[in-house]
VOTORDREN-501867 format. One record per residue: residue in three letters; residue number from 1; x, y, z of N, C-alpha, C in turn. Coordinates in steps of 0.1 Angstrom, whole numbers, m for minus. Layout:
BEGIN
SELO | ALA | NUM | X | Y | Z | X | Y | Z | X | Y | Z
...
//
This chain:
BEGIN
SELO | MET | 1 | 875 | 1041 | 524 | 870 | 1042 | 516 | 855 | 1037 | 528
SELO | LYS | 2 | 842 | 1045 | 530 | 832 | 1041 | 538 | 827 | 1031 | 527
SELO | HIS | 3 | 818 | 1020 | 535 | 811 | 1012 | 529 | 794 | 1018 | 522
SELO | PRO | 4 | 796 | 1017 | 514 | 781 | 1025 | 509 | 769 | 1026 | 515
SELO | MET | 5 | 767 | 1015 | 522 | 757 | 1010 | 533 | 760 | 1017 | 548
SELO | ARG | 6 | 770 | 1023 | 549 | 776 | 1027 | 564 | 763 | 1034 | 566
SELO | LYS | 7 | 760 | 1044 | 562 | 748 | 1054 | 564 | 735 | 1051 | 576
SELO | LEU | 8 | 735 | 1036 | 574 | 721 | 1031 | 578 | 726 | 1024 | 593
SELO | ILE | 9 | 738 | 1027 | 595 | 743 | 1021 | 611 | 742 | 1029 | 621
SELO | GLU | 10 | 738 | 1024 | 634 | 736 | 1033 | 644 | 748 | 1041 | 648
SELO | THR | 11 | 745 | 1050 | 654 | 757 | 1060 | 662 | 763 | 1048 | 672
SELO | ALA | 12 | 758 | 1044 | 678 | 766 | 1036 | 686 | 772 | 1022 | 679
SELO | GLY | 13 | 771 | 1021 | 669 | 777 | 1009 | 659 | 773 | 998 | 662
SELO | ALA | 14 | 759 | 997 | 668 | 762 | 979 | 672 | 753 | 974 | 663
SELO | SER | 15 | 739 | 979 | 658 | 732 | 974 | 650 | 723 | 984 | 636
SELO | PRO | 16 | 720 | 979 | 627 | 715 | 993 | 621 | 701 | 1000 | 623
SELO | THR | 17 | 699 | 1009 | 623 | 687 | 1014 | 624 | 677 | 1015 | 615
SELO | ILE | 18 | 668 | 1007 | 619 | 655 | 1000 | 607 | 642 | 1005 | 614
SELO | SER | 19 | 641 | 1016 | 603 | 623 | 1023 | 609 | 611 | 1013 | 608
SELO | ASP | 20 | 604 | 1016 | 620 | 590 | 1008 | 617 | 585 | 1011 | 606
SELO | GLU | 21 | 584 | 1021 | 598 | 580 | 1021 | 588 | 586 | 1014 | 576
SELO | ARG | 22 | 599 | 1010 | 575 | 608 | 999 | 569 | 603 | 989 | 568
SELO | LYS | 23 | 603 | 985 | 581 | 599 | 972 | 584 | 587 | 967 | 581
SELO | ASP | 24 | 577 | 977 | 584 | 562 | 973 | 579 | 565 | 971 | 560
SELO | GLU | 25 | 568 | 980 | 552 | 572 | 978 | 539 | 581 | 965 | 535
SELO | LEU | 26 | 587 | 962 | 544 | 593 | 947 | 541 | 584 | 933 | 544
SELO | ALA | 27 | 579 | 937 | 555 | 567 | 928 | 558 | 558 | 923 | 547
SELO | ALA | 28 | 553 | 933 | 546 | 545 | 934 | 533 | 547 | 930 | 517
SELO | GLN | 29 | 562 | 928 | 519 | 567 | 922 | 509 | 570 | 905 | 511
SELO | GLY | 30 | 566 | 901 | 518 | 569 | 887 | 524 | 584 | 885 | 532
SELO | PHE | 31 | 587 | 893 | 538 | 602 | 893 | 546 | 599 | 890 | 560
SELO | ASN | 32 | 604 | 882 | 567 | 602 | 879 | 581 | 611 | 889 | 588
SELO | VAL | 33 | 607 | 900 | 593 | 614 | 912 | 600 | 614 | 910 | 615
SELO | ARG | 34 | 610 | 901 | 616 | 613 | 892 | 631 | 628 | 886 | 632
SELO | LEU | 35 | 631 | 883 | 622 | 643 | 874 | 621 | 654 | 877 | 614
SELO | PRO | 36 | 662 | 888 | 623 | 676 | 891 | 617 | 685 | 883 | 613
SELO | LEU | 37 | 690 | 882 | 602 | 701 | 876 | 594 | 714 | 879 | 594
SELO | TYR | 38 | 723 | 874 | 592 | 736 | 885 | 588 | 743 | 875 | 581
SELO | HIS | 39 | 752 | 883 | 573 | 760 | 877 | 562 | 775 | 883 | 559
SELO | GLY | 40 | 786 | 875 | 565 | 800 | 879 | 566 | 806 | 881 | 548
SELO | THR | 41 | 812 | 883 | 550 | 819 | 887 | 535 | 830 | 904 | 534
SELO | ASP | 42 | 846 | 900 | 527 | 846 | 911 | 528 | 847 | 918 | 513
SELO | GLU | 43 | 837 | 914 | 506 | 827 | 924 | 492 | 820 | 933 | 497
SELO | GLU | 44 | 819 | 945 | 490 | 808 | 953 | 493 | 802 | 953 | 482
SELO | PHE | 45 | 787 | 952 | 485 | 778 | 954 | 476 | 765 | 956 | 483
SELO | GLU | 46 | 753 | 959 | 474 | 741 | 967 | 483 | 729 | 957 | 480
SELO | THR | 47 | 732 | 948 | 471 | 725 | 934 | 465 | 728 | 925 | 467
SELO | PHE | 48 | 721 | 911 | 470 | 731 | 902 | 467 | 728 | 897 | 452
SELO | ASP | 49 | 737 | 891 | 445 | 737 | 885 | 430 | 744 | 873 | 425
SELO | ALA | 50 | 734 | 864 | 422 | 737 | 847 | 423 | 749 | 847 | 414
SELO | SER | 51 | 748 | 858 | 402 | 762 | 854 | 393 | 779 | 855 | 399
SELO | LYS | 52 | 777 | 865 | 413 | 790 | 865 | 416 | 794 | 854 | 432
SELO | LEU | 53 | 785 | 843 | 432 | 789 | 831 | 443 | 797 | 827 | 437
SELO | ARG | 54 | 806 | 823 | 444 | 819 | 815 | 440 | 824 | 803 | 447
SELO | THR | 55 | 822 | 802 | 459 | 822 | 786 | 467 | 811 | 780 | 468
SELO | ALA | 56 | 802 | 787 | 472 | 789 | 782 | 474 | 777 | 782 | 461
SELO | LYS | 57 | 769 | 773 | 460 | 759 | 774 | 450 | 747 | 785 | 458
SELO | HIS | 58 | 746 | 786 | 469 | 737 | 791 | 473 | 740 | 802 | 484
SELO | PHE | 59 | 733 | 814 | 490 | 732 | 819 | 498 | 732 | 813 | 510
SELO | TYR | 60 | 744 | 818 | 518 | 741 | 816 | 534 | 743 | 823 | 545
SELO | LEU | 61 | 734 | 823 | 551 | 731 | 833 | 565 | 729 | 829 | 575
SELO | THR | 62 | 730 | 834 | 586 | 732 | 832 | 597 | 724 | 841 | 611
SELO | PRO | 63 | 719 | 834 | 620 | 707 | 844 | 627 | 720 | 852 | 639
SELO | ASP | 64 | 733 | 843 | 634 | 749 | 849 | 646 | 756 | 857 | 640
SELO | PRO | 65 | 757 | 871 | 646 | 763 | 878 | 636 | 781 | 877 | 640
SELO | ARG | 66 | 782 | 872 | 653 | 792 | 863 | 654 | 799 | 856 | 644
SELO | THR | 67 | 794 | 844 | 641 | 795 | 831 | 627 | 799 | 841 | 615
SELO | ALA | 68 | 787 | 853 | 614 | 789 | 860 | 603 | 806 | 865 | 599
SELO | ALA | 69 | 807 | 871 | 612 | 820 | 878 | 616 | 835 | 870 | 608
SELO | PHE | 70 | 830 | 854 | 609 | 842 | 847 | 606 | 847 | 847 | 593
SELO | TYR | 71 | 833 | 851 | 583 | 837 | 850 | 568 | 843 | 867 | 560
SELO | GLY | 72 | 843 | 874 | 570 | 847 | 886 | 566 | 843 | 899 | 572
SELO | GLU | 73 | 846 | 914 | 572 | 849 | 923 | 578 | 831 | 930 | 576
SELO | ASN | 74 | 827 | 929 | 568 | 815 | 935 | 561 | 806 | 925 | 567
SELO | ILE | 75 | 796 | 928 | 576 | 786 | 921 | 581 | 774 | 924 | 577
SELO | TYR | 76 | 767 | 920 | 569 | 752 | 923 | 565 | 740 | 921 | 572
SELO | VAL | 77 | 733 | 928 | 574 | 722 | 927 | 584 | 710 | 929 | 574
SELO | CYS | 78 | 702 | 917 | 573 | 691 | 910 | 563 | 678 | 908 | 572
SELO | PHE | 79 | 669 | 908 | 562 | 654 | 901 | 562 | 654 | 894 | 548
SELO | GLY | 80 | 649 | 879 | 555 | 648 | 870 | 543 | 631 | 867 | 542
SELO | ARG | 81 | 629 | 864 | 530 | 615 | 858 | 529 | 618 | 844 | 533
SELO | THR | 82 | 613 | 840 | 546 | 616 | 826 | 552 | 606 | 817 | 551
SELO | ALA | 83 | 592 | 821 | 542 | 585 | 812 | 544 | 585 | 811 | 529
SELO | PRO | 84 | 574 | 800 | 520 | 578 | 787 | 530 | 592 | 782 | 532
SELO | LEU | 85 | 592 | 776 | 544 | 606 | 772 | 554 | 607 | 755 | 553
SELO | ALA | 86 | 620 | 753 | 547 | 622 | 739 | 548 | 631 | 737 | 561
SELO | ASP | 87 | 626 | 730 | 571 | 635 | 730 | 585 | 639 | 716 | 585
SELO | LEU | 88 | 652 | 714 | 581 | 658 | 702 | 586 | 667 | 703 | 597
SELO | THR | 89 | 662 | 707 | 608 | 670 | 708 | 621 | 664 | 696 | 627
SELO | GLY | 90 | 655 | 691 | 623 | 646 | 681 | 634 | 638 | 682 | 643
SELO | GLY | 91 | 630 | 699 | 637 | 624 | 702 | 650 | 607 | 694 | 647
SELO | GLU | 92 | 601 | 698 | 659 | 591 | 690 | 666 | 579 | 689 | 653
SELO | SER | 93 | 575 | 698 | 646 | 565 | 699 | 638 | 561 | 694 | 624
SELO | ILE | 94 | 550 | 691 | 624 | 547 | 680 | 615 | 551 | 685 | 606
SELO | GLU | 95 | 551 | 696 | 598 | 557 | 697 | 586 | 572 | 693 | 583
SELO | SER | 96 | 580 | 695 | 596 | 592 | 691 | 596 | 593 | 676 | 592
SELO | HIS | 97 | 589 | 668 | 601 | 590 | 651 | 602 | 585 | 645 | 586
SELO | ARG | 98 | 573 | 652 | 582 | 568 | 651 | 569 | 582 | 654 | 560
SELO | LEU | 99 | 585 | 666 | 556 | 596 | 666 | 550 | 608 | 657 | 548
SELO | LEU | 100 | 612 | 656 | 561 | 626 | 647 | 564 | 620 | 636 | 558
SELO | LYS | 101 | 611 | 630 | 561 | 605 | 613 | 556 | 607 | 617 | 542
SELO | ARG | 102 | 603 | 626 | 537 | 601 | 626 | 517 | 618 | 630 | 517
SELO | LEU | 103 | 624 | 632 | 522 | 639 | 636 | 518 | 647 | 626 | 521
SELO | ALA | 104 | 643 | 617 | 531 | 649 | 601 | 535 | 643 | 591 | 523
SELO | ASP | 105 | 632 | 594 | 519 | 628 | 584 | 509 | 638 | 586 | 494
SELO | THR | 106 | 637 | 600 | 492 | 642 | 602 | 480 | 658 | 602 | 479
SELO | PHE | 107 | 663 | 598 | 491 | 679 | 598 | 489 | 683 | 586 | 494
SELO | ALA | 108 | 677 | 573 | 500 | 680 | 564 | 509 | 687 | 558 | 501
SELO | ASP | 109 | 684 | 554 | 486 | 696 | 544 | 479 | 706 | 553 | 480
SELO | GLU | 110 | 712 | 559 | 481 | 726 | 563 | 483 | 733 | 559 | 493
SELO | PHE | 111 | 722 | 553 | 501 | 728 | 549 | 515 | 730 | 533 | 520
SELO | GLU | 112 | 722 | 530 | 508 | 722 | 516 | 510 | 732 | 508 | 510
SELO | ASP | 113 | 742 | 508 | 506 | 754 | 500 | 507 | 761 | 502 | 522
SELO | GLU | 114 | 762 | 514 | 527 | 763 | 517 | 539 | 757 | 511 | 549
SELO | ALA | 115 | 743 | 511 | 545 | 730 | 505 | 556 | 737 | 490 | 556
SELO | THR | 116 | 736 | 481 | 549 | 741 | 468 | 545 | 752 | 468 | 557
SELO | ASP | 117 | 763 | 476 | 553 | 773 | 472 | 562 | 772 | 474 | 578
SELO | HIS | 118 | 764 | 482 | 577 | 758 | 485 | 594 | 754 | 472 | 597
SELO | LEU | 119 | 740 | 468 | 592 | 734 | 457 | 597 | 744 | 444 | 594
SELO | GLU | 120 | 751 | 440 | 589 | 760 | 431 | 589 | 770 | 430 | 603
SELO | ASP | 121 | 777 | 445 | 605 | 781 | 444 | 616 | 778 | 444 | 629
SELO | GLU | 122 | 763 | 448 | 627 | 753 | 448 | 640 | 748 | 434 | 643
SELO | GLY | 123 | 750 | 424 | 633 | 747 | 409 | 630 | 735 | 407 | 628
SELO | GLN | 124 | 725 | 419 | 621 | 709 | 418 | 622 | 711 | 413 | 606
SELO | ARG | 125 | 700 | 405 | 605 | 694 | 400 | 592 | 691 | 412 | 581
SELO | VAL | 126 | 702 | 408 | 569 | 698 | 417 | 559 | 685 | 416 | 550
SELO | THR | 127 | 678 | 421 | 549 | 665 | 420 | 542 | 666 | 437 | 535
SELO | LYS | 128 | 658 | 434 | 523 | 655 | 445 | 514 | 650 | 459 | 524
SELO | LYS | 129 | 637 | 453 | 534 | 633 | 464 | 542 | 639 | 467 | 550
SELO | ALA | 130 | 652 | 457 | 557 | 658 | 458 | 568 | 670 | 475 | 561
SELO | VAL | 131 | 674 | 469 | 550 | 684 | 478 | 546 | 675 | 490 | 542
SELO | ARG | 132 | 666 | 490 | 536 | 658 | 503 | 532 | 657 | 514 | 547
SELO | GLN | 133 | 653 | 504 | 556 | 649 | 516 | 567 | 663 | 521 | 575
SELO | LYS | 134 | 674 | 512 | 571 | 686 | 516 | 580 | 693 | 528 | 571
SELO | ALA | 135 | 690 | 529 | 556 | 695 | 538 | 550 | 688 | 548 | 551
SELO | ARG | 136 | 677 | 549 | 553 | 667 | 559 | 560 | 673 | 568 | 572
SELO | GLU | 137 | 676 | 560 | 586 | 682 | 562 | 596 | 694 | 570 | 593
SELO | LEU | 138 | 700 | 567 | 584 | 714 | 571 | 585 | 717 | 586 | 577
SELO | PHE | 139 | 705 | 586 | 571 | 703 | 599 | 562 | 698 | 609 | 572
SELO | LEU | 140 | 687 | 607 | 580 | 687 | 614 | 584 | 697 | 617 | 600
SELO | ASP | 141 | 701 | 610 | 602 | 711 | 615 | 613 | 726 | 620 | 608
SELO | ILE | 142 | 725 | 620 | 594 | 737 | 631 | 585 | 730 | 645 | 587
SELO | VAL | 143 | 714 | 641 | 581 | 709 | 659 | 576 | 709 | 664 | 590
SELO | THR | 144 | 701 | 660 | 602 | 698 | 665 | 613 | 710 | 671 | 625
SELO | GLY | 145 | 722 | 664 | 619 | 733 | 668 | 628 | 745 | 673 | 622
SELO | GLY | 146 | 740 | 680 | 607 | 747 | 689 | 601 | 759 | 685 | 595
SELO | ASP | 147 | 760 | 669 | 594 | 775 | 660 | 591 | 776 | 663 | 575
SELO | PHE | 148 | 765 | 668 | 565 | 767 | 670 | 553 | 780 | 664 | 543
SELO | ARG | 149 | 793 | 673 | 550 | 803 | 675 | 541 | 812 | 665 | 547
SELO | LEU | 150 | 809 | 659 | 557 | 816 | 643 | 563 | 811 | 635 | 555
SELO | TYR | 151 | 801 | 634 | 549 | 797 | 624 | 543 | 799 | 623 | 524
SELO | SER | 152 | 796 | 634 | 521 | 797 | 640 | 508 | 798 | 651 | 505
SELO | SER | 153 | 806 | 655 | 498 | 810 | 670 | 493 | 796 | 676 | 486
SELO | GLY | 154 | 792 | 669 | 478 | 780 | 671 | 469 | 766 | 671 | 479
SELO | LEU | 155 | 766 | 659 | 483 | 749 | 661 | 495 | 744 | 671 | 499
SELO | GLN | 156 | 747 | 679 | 505 | 744 | 690 | 507 | 734 | 700 | 495
SELO | ASP | 157 | 742 | 700 | 487 | 742 | 710 | 473 | 729 | 698 | 469
SELO | SER | 158 | 730 | 687 | 469 | 718 | 677 | 463 | 705 | 678 | 467
SELO | ILE | 159 | 707 | 680 | 484 | 695 | 678 | 493 | 690 | 694 | 491
SELO | MET | 160 | 696 | 707 | 487 | 694 | 721 | 488 | 685 | 721 | 475
SELO | LEU | 161 | 692 | 715 | 464 | 685 | 716 | 455 | 674 | 705 | 453
SELO | GLU | 162 | 672 | 698 | 456 | 656 | 690 | 461 | 648 | 701 | 471
SELO | CYS | 163 | 649 | 707 | 479 | 640 | 713 | 488 | 634 | 723 | 474
SELO | PHE | 164 | 641 | 732 | 471 | 639 | 743 | 464 | 635 | 740 | 452
SELO | SER | 165 | 634 | 729 | 445 | 627 | 725 | 434 | 612 | 717 | 440
SELO | TRP | 166 | 614 | 717 | 453 | 599 | 715 | 458 | 589 | 735 | 465
SELO | LYS | 167 | 600 | 740 | 460 | 593 | 754 | 461 | 593 | 760 | 473
SELO | PHE | 168 | 605 | 756 | 484 | 607 | 762 | 495 | 616 | 775 | 495
SELO | ASN | 169 | 613 | 784 | 496 | 621 | 799 | 495 | 635 | 798 | 503
SELO | CYS | 170 | 633 | 791 | 517 | 644 | 794 | 523 | 647 | 774 | 530
SELO | ILE | 171 | 659 | 772 | 533 | 662 | 764 | 541 | 670 | 761 | 556
SELO | ARG | 172 | 665 | 760 | 566 | 668 | 761 | 579 | 676 | 751 | 583
SELO | VAL | 173 | 693 | 749 | 584 | 697 | 737 | 585 | 709 | 742 | 594
SELO | PHE | 174 | 711 | 725 | 604 | 724 | 725 | 612 | 734 | 725 | 602
SELO | ASP | 175 | 748 | 734 | 603 | 756 | 732 | 592 | 772 | 731 | 600
SELO | ASP | 176 | 776 | 719 | 599 | 789 | 718 | 606 | 803 | 723 | 604
SELO | ASN | 177 | 800 | 729 | 590 | 807 | 735 | 586 | 810 | 755 | 590
SELO | SER | 178 | 797 | 756 | 595 | 797 | 769 | 603 | 809 | 771 | 612
SELO | LYS | 179 | 817 | 782 | 616 | 825 | 787 | 622 | 819 | 789 | 639
SELO | GLY | 180 | 807 | 793 | 638 | 803 | 797 | 650 | 788 | 790 | 655
SELO | ALA | 181 | 778 | 798 | 659 | 768 | 791 | 660 | 761 | 782 | 644
SELO | PRO | 182 | 762 | 764 | 649 | 760 | 757 | 634 | 744 | 760 | 628
SELO | ILE | 183 | 737 | 769 | 625 | 727 | 771 | 621 | 727 | 781 | 610
SELO | SER | 184 | 723 | 777 | 599 | 722 | 784 | 586 | 710 | 787 | 579
SELO | TYR | 185 | 706 | 794 | 574 | 697 | 801 | 566 | 699 | 798 | 550
SELO | VAL | 186 | 692 | 790 | 544 | 697 | 794 | 529 | 686 | 797 | 518
SELO | PHE | 187 | 693 | 807 | 509 | 683 | 810 | 500 | 689 | 805 | 484
SELO | ASP | 188 | 681 | 806 | 479 | 687 | 802 | 464 | 680 | 814 | 454
SELO | LYS | 189 | 675 | 825 | 458 | 669 | 832 | 452 | 676 | 850 | 457
SELO | ALA | 190 | 684 | 856 | 452 | 683 | 867 | 456 | 676 | 879 | 461
SELO | GLU | 191 | 666 | 879 | 453 | 655 | 883 | 457 | 644 | 882 | 467
SELO | ASN | 192 | 650 | 872 | 474 | 642 | 872 | 487 | 652 | 876 | 501
SELO | ILE | 193 | 662 | 878 | 496 | 671 | 884 | 507 | 671 | 901 | 505
SELO | ALA | 194 | 666 | 911 | 516 | 669 | 919 | 517 | 681 | 926 | 528
SELO | ILE | 195 | 688 | 934 | 522 | 702 | 941 | 530 | 693 | 952 | 535
SELO | VAL | 196 | 694 | 955 | 550 | 687 | 966 | 555 | 700 | 974 | 563
SELO | GLY | 197 | 714 | 968 | 564 | 723 | 975 | 567 | 735 | 967 | 568
SELO | VAL | 198 | 745 | 974 | 577 | 756 | 970 | 579 | 763 | 967 | 593
SELO | LEU | 199 | 769 | 959 | 599 | 769 | 958 | 616 | 779 | 961 | 618
SELO | ASN | 200 | 783 | 969 | 624 | 798 | 974 | 627 | 806 | 968 | 640
SELO | ASP | 201 | 800 | 963 | 647 | 806 | 953 | 658 | 794 | 940 | 666
SELO | PRO | 202 | 798 | 930 | 660 | 789 | 915 | 664 | 789 | 915 | 676
SELO | ASP | 203 | 801 | 919 | 687 | 799 | 914 | 700 | 789 | 924 | 710
SELO | ALA | 204 | 785 | 933 | 703 | 774 | 945 | 708 | 760 | 938 | 708
SELO | ILE | 205 | 757 | 928 | 701 | 751 | 920 | 699 | 750 | 912 | 709
SELO | PRO | 206 | 737 | 908 | 722 | 740 | 898 | 732 | 737 | 889 | 726
SELO | HIS | 207 | 745 | 879 | 736 | 747 | 866 | 731 | 734 | 860 | 734
SELO | ARG | 208 | 734 | 848 | 723 | 723 | 837 | 728 | 729 | 823 | 726
SELO | ASP | 209 | 720 | 814 | 730 | 724 | 800 | 729 | 720 | 796 | 716
SELO | VAL | 210 | 722 | 786 | 709 | 720 | 782 | 698 | 705 | 777 | 696
SELO | ILE | 211 | 699 | 772 | 707 | 689 | 764 | 707 | 675 | 781 | 705
SELO | ASP | 212 | 685 | 789 | 708 | 675 | 805 | 711 | 675 | 806 | 695
SELO | TYR | 213 | 682 | 801 | 685 | 677 | 804 | 671 | 668 | 794 | 660
SELO | LEU | 214 | 665 | 785 | 671 | 657 | 773 | 662 | 641 | 779 | 665
//
């Protein structure tokens, strides 16, 4: 049985044909039509539905179709409302630095025991100020390195929920759990993702370095 959205696929089978009119329509609704995102799954659907989430608490998309292909044979091509964007990849923008600092201040308490151990191992004086600073550094290393799950299975979800509570539509993060390019764009609302087609052949998309996705 053909996927219900196969009609949107180009004859060449590489990527869906999206008319300029359709792009203009989506752009007017706040979707970032300059950034195609991909979602791989074995499920078939025409819109995202939060009630169908099983293993994740949010919607994870990737700018790399090969990464999406690891997660299922149906590779959905999407545009998202990525603004306002919470960039947790350690970008150079002032907004990114402010956000990471705010998150570090919020979550530092969870790292104070580990920070104390680090200071003692390094032979440094253990003061409240030093512990707090080291706790922030440990948090930032984990976030910007994508090592959420290595520290705590719930840490990533907690950070996501915090960012979404601050009214961000989308979160860009290094995701160590990713099976390809370790970049994920995360959404909490299905209405902020528009499916525009299904990709037949992820290898038909020219290869790009990870840095090109940032």
